[in-house]
C-alpha positions as CSV (number, residue, x, y, z in Angstrom):
1,V,-43.5,133.0,-23.3
2,R,-43.9,131.4,-26.7
3,E,-47.7,131.9,-26.5
4,L,-47.2,135.6,-25.7
5,Q,-44.8,135.8,-28.7
6,T,-47.3,134.3,-31.0
7,R,-50.1,136.6,-29.7
8,L,-47.8,139.7,-30.2
9,Q,-47.0,138.6,-33.8
10,S,-50.7,138.3,-34.5
11,V,-51.4,141.7,-33.0
12,Q,-48.6,143.3,-34.9
13,A,-49.7,141.7,-38.2
14,T,-53.2,143.1,-37.8
15,G,-51.9,146.6,-36.7
16,P,-51.2,149.6,-39.1
17,S,-47.5,149.7,-38.4
18,S,-45.0,147.5,-40.0
19,P,-43.1,144.8,-38.1
20,G,-40.3,147.3,-37.7
21,R,-42.5,149.9,-36.1
22,L,-41.0,152.4,-33.6
23,T,-42.1,153.1,-30.1
24,S,-42.4,156.4,-28.4
25,A,-38.7,156.2,-27.8
26,N,-38.1,155.6,-31.5
27,R,-36.8,152.1,-30.8
28,P,-38.0,149.2,-32.9
29,I,-39.7,146.1,-31.3
30,N,-38.5,142.7,-32.3
31,P,-41.5,140.8,-33.7
32,S,-40.2,137.4,-32.8
33,T,-39.4,138.2,-29.2
34,G,-41.5,141.2,-28.5
35,E,-38.4,143.0,-27.0
36,L,-36.8,146.4,-27.9
37,S,-34.1,146.2,-30.6
38,T,-30.7,147.8,-29.9
39,S,-30.2,148.9,-33.5
40,S,-32.2,151.3,-35.6
41,S,-31.9,149.3,-38.7
42,S,-34.7,146.9,-39.5
43,N,-32.3,144.5,-41.3
44,D,-30.3,143.8,-38.2
45,I,-30.6,140.4,-36.5
46,P,-32.6,140.7,-33.3
47,I,-30.7,139.8,-30.2
48,A,-32.6,138.4,-27.2
49,K,-32.0,140.1,-24.0
50,I,-31.7,137.5,-21.3
51,A,-31.5,140.0,-18.5
52,E,-34.8,141.6,-19.3
53,R,-36.4,138.2,-19.6
54,V,-35.1,137.3,-16.2
55,K,-36.3,140.6,-14.9
56,L,-39.8,140.0,-16.3
57,S,-40.0,136.6,-14.6
58,K,-38.7,138.0,-11.4
59,T,-41.4,140.7,-11.5
60,R,-44.0,138.0,-12.0
61,S,-42.7,136.1,-9.0
62,E,-42.6,139.2,-6.9
63,S,-46.1,140.2,-8.0
64,S,-47.4,136.7,-7.2
65,S,-45.7,136.7,-3.9
66,S,-46.9,140.2,-3.0
67,D,-50.4,139.6,-4.5
68,R,-50.6,143.2,-5.9
69,P,-52.1,144.1,-9.3
70,V,-49.8,145.1,-12.3
71,L,-49.9,148.8,-13.1
72,G,-50.1,150.3,-16.6
73,S,-46.9,152.1,-16.1
74,E,-45.1,148.9,-15.5
75,I,-46.6,147.4,-18.6
76,S,-45.6,150.4,-20.7
77,S,-42.1,150.4,-19.2
78,I,-41.4,147.0,-20.8
79,G,-42.6,148.3,-24.1
80,V,-46.1,146.6,-24.4
81,S,-48.9,148.7,-25.7
82,S,-52.3,149.0,-24.0
83,S,-54.1,147.0,-26.8
84,V,-51.7,144.2,-26.3
85,A,-52.3,144.4,-22.5
86,E,-56.0,144.3,-23.0
87,H,-55.7,141.4,-25.4
88,L,-53.6,139.6,-22.9
89,A,-56.1,140.3,-20.2
90,H,-58.9,139.0,-22.3
91,S,-56.8,135.9,-23.0
92,L,-56.2,135.4,-19.3
93,Q,-59.9,135.8,-18.6
94,D,-60.7,133.2,-21.3
95,C,-58.0,131.0,-19.8
96,S,-59.6,131.5,-16.4
97,N,-63.0,130.5,-17.8
98,I,-61.4,127.5,-19.4
99,Q,-59.9,126.6,-16.1
100,E,-63.2,126.9,-14.4
101,I,-64.7,124.6,-17.0
102,F,-61.9,122.2,-16.5
103,Q,-62.4,122.4,-12.7
104,T,-66.1,121.8,-13.2
105,L,-65.5,118.8,-15.3
106,Y,-62.9,117.6,-12.9
107,S,-65.3,118.1,-10.0
108,H,-68.0,116.3,-11.9
109,G,-65.6,113.6,-13.0
110,S,-64.2,113.3,-9.5
111,A,-67.5,112.0,-8.2
112,I,-67.6,109.4,-10.9
113,S,-64.0,108.5,-10.2
114,E,-64.7,108.3,-6.5
115,S,-67.5,105.8,-7.1
116,K,-65.3,103.9,-9.5
117,I,-62.6,104.0,-6.9
118,R,-65.0,102.7,-4.3
119,E,-66.0,99.9,-6.7
120,F,-62.3,99.2,-7.3
121,E,-61.7,99.2,-3.5
122,V,-64.5,96.8,-3.0
123,E,-63.4,94.5,-5.8
124,T,-59.8,94.8,-4.5
125,E,-61.0,93.8,-1.0
126,R,-62.9,90.9,-2.4
127,L,-59.9,89.8,-4.4
128,N,-57.7,90.2,-1.3
129,S,-60.1,88.1,0.7
130,R,-60.1,85.5,-2.0
131,I,-56.4,85.6,-2.1
132,E,-56.2,85.2,1.7
133,H,-58.7,82.2,1.4
134,L,-56.5,80.7,-1.3
135,K,-53.5,81.3,0.9
136,S,-55.1,79.5,3.8
137,Q,-56.0,76.6,1.6
138,N,-52.5,76.6,0.3
139,D,-51.2,76.6,3.8
140,L,-53.5,73.7,4.6
141,L,-52.4,71.8,1.6
142,T,-48.8,72.6,2.5
143,I,-49.3,71.2,6.0
144,T,-51.0,68.2,4.5
145,L,-48.2,67.7,2.1
146,E,-45.7,68.1,4.8
147,E,-47.6,65.5,6.9
148,C,-47.7,63.2,3.9
149,K,-44.0,63.8,3.4
150,N,-43.3,62.9,7.0
151,N,-45.4,59.8,6.8
152,A,-43.6,58.8,3.6
153,E,-40.2,59.4,5.4
154,K,-41.4,57.3,8.3
155,M,-42.6,54.6,6.0
156,S,-39.3,54.6,4.2
157,M,-37.5,54.4,7.5
158,L,-39.8,51.6,8.5
159,V,-39.1,49.8,5.3
160,G,-35.4,50.2,5.9
161,K,-35.8,48.7,9.3
162,Y,-37.7,45.8,7.9
163,E,-35.0,45.3,5.3
164,S,-32.3,45.4,7.9
165,N,-34.2,43.0,10.1
166,A,-34.8,40.7,7.1
167,T,-31.1,40.8,6.3
168,A,-30.1,40.1,9.9
169,L,-32.6,37.2,10.1
170,R,-31.3,35.8,6.9
171,L,-27.8,36.0,8.2
172,A,-28.8,34.4,11.5
173,L,-30.6,31.7,9.6
174,T,-27.4,31.0,7.6
175,Y,-25.4,30.8,10.8
176,S,-28.0,28.5,12.3
177,E,-27.9,26.2,9.3
178,Q,-24.1,26.1,9.4
179,C,-24.3,25.3,13.1
180,I,-26.8,22.5,12.5
181,E,-24.6,21.1,9.7
182,A,-21.6,21.2,12.0
183,Y,-23.5,19.5,14.8
184,E,-24.7,16.8,12.4
185,L,-21.1,16.1,11.3
186,L,-19.9,16.0,14.9
187,L,-22.8,13.6,15.6
188,A,-21.8,11.4,12.6
189,L,-18.2,11.4,13.7
190,A,-19.1,10.4,17.3
191,E,-21.4,7.6,16.0
192,S,-18.8,6.3,13.6
193,E,-16.2,6.5,16.3
194,Q,-18.5,4.6,18.7
195,S,-19.3,1.9,16.1
196,L,-15.5,1.6,15.4
197,I,-14.7,1.2,19.0
198,L,-17.5,-1.3,19.4
199,G,-16.1,-3.3,16.4
200,Q,-12.6,-3.2,17.9
201,F,-14.0,-4.6,21.2
202,R,-15.8,-7.3,19.3
203,A,-12.7,-8.1,17.3
204,A,-10.7,-8.3,20.6
205,G,-13.2,-10.9,21.8
206,V,-14.9,-8.8,24.4
207,G,-18.5,-10.0,24.8
208,S,-18.3,-12.8,22.1
209,S,-17.8,-16.6,22.3
210,P,-14.5,-18.0,20.8
211,G,-14.6,-20.1,17.7
212,D,-17.7,-18.5,16.2
213,Q,-17.0,-17.9,12.5
214,S,-20.3,-16.1,11.7
215,G,-19.5,-13.8,14.5
216,D,-16.1,-13.1,13.1
217,E,-17.6,-12.3,9.7
218,N,-20.1,-10.0,11.3
219,I,-17.3,-8.2,13.2
220,T,-15.3,-7.8,10.0
221,Q,-18.3,-6.3,8.2
222,M,-19.1,-4.1,11.2
223,L,-15.5,-2.8,11.2
224,K,-15.6,-2.2,7.5
225,R,-18.9,-0.3,7.8
226,A,-17.5,1.7,10.7
227,H,-14.4,2.6,8.8
228,D,-16.5,3.6,5.8
229,C,-18.8,5.7,7.9
230,R,-15.8,7.3,9.7
231,K,-14.2,8.1,6.4
232,T,-17.3,9.6,5.0
233,A,-17.9,11.7,8.1
234,E,-14.3,12.8,8.1
235,N,-14.4,13.8,4.4
236,A,-17.7,15.7,5.1
237,A,-16.1,17.4,8.1
238,K,-13.0,18.4,6.2
239,A,-15.2,19.8,3.4
240,L,-17.2,21.8,6.0
241,L,-13.9,23.0,7.5
242,M,-12.7,24.2,4.2
243,K,-16.0,25.9,3.6
244,L,-15.9,27.6,7.0
245,D,-12.3,28.6,6.4
246,G,-13.4,30.4,3.2
247,S,-16.6,32.0,4.6
248,C,-15.4,32.9,8.1
249,G,-12.3,34.8,6.9
250,G,-9.7,32.2,8.0
251,A,-9.8,33.0,11.7
252,F,-9.3,29.3,12.5
253,A,-7.9,28.2,9.2
254,V,-4.5,26.8,8.5
255,A,-1.7,29.0,7.3
256,G,-1.8,29.8,3.6
257,C,-5.6,29.1,3.3
258,S,-7.0,32.3,4.7
259,V,-9.5,34.1,2.5
260,Q,-10.5,37.7,3.2
261,P,-14.1,38.8,2.9
262,W,-13.4,41.1,0.0
263,E,-11.7,38.5,-2.1
264,S,-13.6,36.5,-4.7
265,L,-14.3,32.9,-4.0
266,S,-14.9,32.1,-7.6
267,S,-11.3,31.8,-8.9
268,N,-8.4,31.4,-6.5
269,S,-10.5,30.3,-3.6
270,H,-12.3,27.7,-5.6
271,T,-9.2,26.2,-7.1
272,S,-7.5,26.2,-3.7
273,T,-10.6,24.6,-2.1
274,T,-10.8,21.9,-4.8
275,S,-7.1,21.1,-4.5
276,S,-7.2,21.1,-0.7
277,T,-10.3,18.9,-0.8
278,A,-8.6,16.4,-3.1
279,S,-5.6,16.4,-0.8
280,S,-7.7,16.3,2.3
281,C,-9.1,12.9,1.3
282,D,-5.6,11.5,1.8
283,T,-5.0,13.0,5.2
284,E,-6.7,11.9,8.4
285,F,-9.2,13.9,10.5
286,T,-7.4,14.7,13.7
287,K,-8.5,16.0,17.0
288,E,-7.3,19.4,16.1
289,D,-9.7,19.4,13.1
290,E,-12.5,18.4,15.4
291,Q,-11.6,21.2,17.9
292,R,-11.5,23.6,15.0
293,L,-15.0,22.5,14.0
294,K,-16.2,23.0,17.5
295,D,-14.5,26.5,17.6
296,Y,-16.3,27.3,14.3
297,I,-19.6,26.3,15.9
298,Q,-18.9,28.6,18.9
299,Q,-17.9,31.4,16.5
300,L,-21.1,30.9,14.5
301,K,-23.1,31.0,17.8
302,N,-21.4,34.3,18.7
303,D,-22.0,35.7,15.3
304,R,-25.7,34.8,15.5
305,A,-25.9,36.4,18.9
306,A,-24.3,39.5,17.6
307,V,-26.7,39.6,14.7
308,K,-29.6,39.3,17.1
309,L,-28.4,42.3,18.9
310,T,-28.7,44.3,15.7
311,M,-32.4,43.6,15.4
312,L,-34.5,46.8,15.4
313,E,-37.8,47.2,17.2
314,L,-40.5,47.6,14.6
315,E,-43.7,49.6,15.0
316,S,-46.9,49.1,13.1
317,I,-47.2,50.0,9.5
318,H,-50.3,52.0,10.0
319,I,-48.7,54.4,12.5
320,D,-51.0,57.1,13.9
321,P,-49.3,60.4,14.7
322,L,-52.0,60.9,17.4
323,S,-51.4,57.5,19.0
324,Y,-50.6,59.2,22.3
325,D,-54.1,60.6,22.4
326,V,-55.8,57.2,21.9
327,K,-56.1,56.5,25.6
328,P,-57.7,59.9,26.5
329,R,-59.9,59.6,23.5
330,G,-60.9,56.2,24.6
331,D,-61.6,57.5,28.1
332,S,-63.7,60.3,26.8
333,Q,-65.6,57.9,24.5
334,R,-66.2,55.6,27.5
335,L,-67.3,58.6,29.7
336,D,-69.6,59.7,26.9
337,L,-71.1,56.2,26.7
338,E,-71.5,56.1,30.5
339,N,-73.2,59.5,30.5
340,A,-75.5,58.3,27.7
341,V,-76.4,55.2,29.7
342,L,-76.9,57.2,32.8
343,M,-79.2,59.6,31.0
344,Q,-81.1,56.7,29.6
345,E,-81.5,55.2,33.0
346,L,-82.5,58.6,34.4
347,M,-85.2,59.0,31.7
348,A,-86.5,55.5,32.5
349,M,-86.6,56.4,36.2
350,K,-88.5,59.6,35.4
351,E,-90.9,57.7,33.3
352,E,-91.5,55.2,36.1
353,M,-91.9,58.0,38.6
354,A,-94.5,59.6,36.4
355,E,-96.4,56.3,36.2
356,L,-96.2,55.9,39.9
357,K,-97.5,59.4,40.4
358,A,-100.4,58.6,38.1
359,Q,-101.1,55.4,40.0
360,L,-100.9,57.3,43.3
361,Y,-103.3,59.9,42.0
362,L,-105.8,57.1,41.0
363,L,-105.4,55.4,44.4
364,E,-105.9,58.7,46.2
365,K,-109.0,59.3,44.1
366,E,-110.3,55.8,44.9
367,K,-109.5,56.4,48.6
368,K,-111.5,59.6,48.6
369,A,-114.4,57.8,46.9
370,L,-114.2,55.0,49.5
371,E,-114.0,57.5,52.3
372,L,-117.0,59.4,50.9
373,K,-118.9,56.1,50.6
374,L,-117.9,55.1,54.2
375,S,-119.1,58.5,55.5
376,T,-122.4,57.9,53.7
377,R,-122.5,54.4,55.2
378,E,-121.9,55.8,58.7
379,A,-124.7,58.3,58.1
380,Q,-127.0,55.6,57.0
381,E,-126.0,53.5,60.0
382,Q,-126.9,56.4,62.3
383,A,-130.2,56.8,60.5
384,Y,-130.9,53.1,60.8
385,L,-130.0,53.2,64.5
386,V,-132.3,56.1,65.1
387,H,-135.1,54.4,63.1
388,I,-134.6,51.2,65.2
389,E,-134.8,53.2,68.4
390,H,-137.9,54.9,67.1
391,L,-139.4,51.6,66.3
392,K,-138.5,50.2,69.7
393,S,-140.2,53.1,71.4
394,E,-143.3,52.6,69.2
395,V,-143.3,48.9,70.2
396,E,-143.0,49.8,73.8
397,E,-145.8,52.3,73.5
398,Q,-148.0,49.7,71.8
399,K,-147.2,47.3,74.6
400,E,-148.2,49.8,77.2
401,Q,-151.4,50.6,75.3
402,R,-152.3,46.9,75.1
403,M,-151.4,46.5,78.7
404,R,-153.7,49.4,79.6
405,S,-156.5,48.1,77.4
406,L,-156.1,44.6,78.9
407,S,-156.1,46.0,82.4
408,S,-159.2,48.0,81.6
409,T,-161.0,45.1,80.1
410,S,-160.1,42.8,83.0
411,S,-161.4,45.3,85.5
412,S,-164.6,45.8,83.6
413,S,-165.4,42.1,83.2
414,K,-166.4,41.1,86.7
415,E,-168.4,38.1,85.6
416,K,-165.5,36.2,84.2
417,P,-163.1,34.7,86.6
418,S,-159.6,35.8,86.8
419,K,-158.3,32.6,85.3
420,E,-160.1,33.3,82.1
421,C,-158.7,36.8,82.0
422,A,-155.3,35.5,82.4
423,D,-155.9,32.9,79.6
424,A,-157.3,35.6,77.4
425,A,-154.4,38.0,78.1
426,S,-151.6,35.4,77.5
427,P,-152.3,35.0,73.8
428,A,-152.4,38.8,73.3
429,L,-149.0,39.1,75.0
430,S,-147.5,36.3,73.0
431,L,-148.8,37.9,69.8
432,A,-147.3,41.3,70.7
433,E,-144.0,39.7,71.6
434,L,-144.0,37.8,68.2
435,R,-144.7,41.0,66.3
436,T,-141.9,42.8,68.2
437,T,-139.4,40.0,67.3
438,C,-140.5,40.0,63.7
439,S,-140.0,43.8,63.4
440,E,-136.6,43.6,65.0
441,S,-135.5,40.8,62.7
442,E,-136.7,42.8,59.6
443,L,-134.8,45.9,60.8
444,A,-131.6,43.9,61.3
445,A,-131.9,42.3,57.8
446,E,-132.5,45.7,56.2
447,F,-129.4,47.1,58.1
448,T,-127.2,44.3,57.0
449,N,-128.4,44.7,53.4
450,A,-127.7,48.4,53.5
451,I,-124.2,47.8,54.9
452,R,-123.5,45.2,52.1
453,R,-124.6,47.6,49.5
């Protein structure tokens, strides 16, 4: 609306009429608002008509909704001239051209922005993947830190167990030392009492000859030593009883000498102990005191047994959270080792089998060569046999020919007697037989040589 007002002012300033020009209805137009003035005076203050402005906007909305063109009568009815309407139309056309330019720029820039957006998406995806990777690393570090924290807590608990066991062992050691001290005092009391009884028996004359002055002196010294040992043992036992009365809480102590565990033993207990120790040197060690000492020993034993019950079972310092999987892992490693050994043995057997196959192939080849050689030997043997038969037949033919020749010569020589013929034929027969035997021996030697070859 303000743009229209400025355009109307510029048009009216360039026009021939004054700012207070009249329309066809002789009504002035307000130059500031472009509306009809209600007064005829140019000096009156222009009043904006809200109703007409609302009507104009309503007309625009209706026209936009109905999509119909604005007629000239409608433009003139609102008091706008045709030149103003044309100017407005040109302005709208220019605006439409500008909008097209902006749309073109936007369409051209949208492609660039899409590529940039794609780059941004790719970069964002890369950064997201990097973030996810860092998150996974952070989770891994968190799990590792949690595991380290659990291990530290386990170690602290284990250290606490060790400290508790060390305290219990120290306390049990204290009880054991007190028991040993009490047993030593009881043993000293028993030995002193035994030596005192022995001295009294010797003084009474049991086991000694009468009138022996050296024996009397020895008995007196023995009794004196026995009394001194007894006194020393009693004083030590009384001191131990006072100590046990103070440390054990007065469970078996005399009345008025009980000391609670939370009370300090440095002031009142110390003074009472020193005074009672000084007074105890004057009193005797009775059977009740000895029984109290034995009761204290039993109490110390019970306390030591109770302390042993508080001992905790300790595991290794280097505890493995996967200790339950050690056995299956060991089995798997053992199976892997066995499989490796079996594979090695299998490969060795395959290698041996290949060697045996090679040896078998060589033996078969040698066997075939020997069979071929044997077949040739058999053929040679047959040839030699045939040759021998042929030679035998030739020898027989020669014998027959000689016999024929001899018979013919004998029949033709009538002058010679039959004896001479027989004598002449016998060397020929012997020579033929010799030749036959020689030929047979030569053939046999050749055959044996051929077989050997």
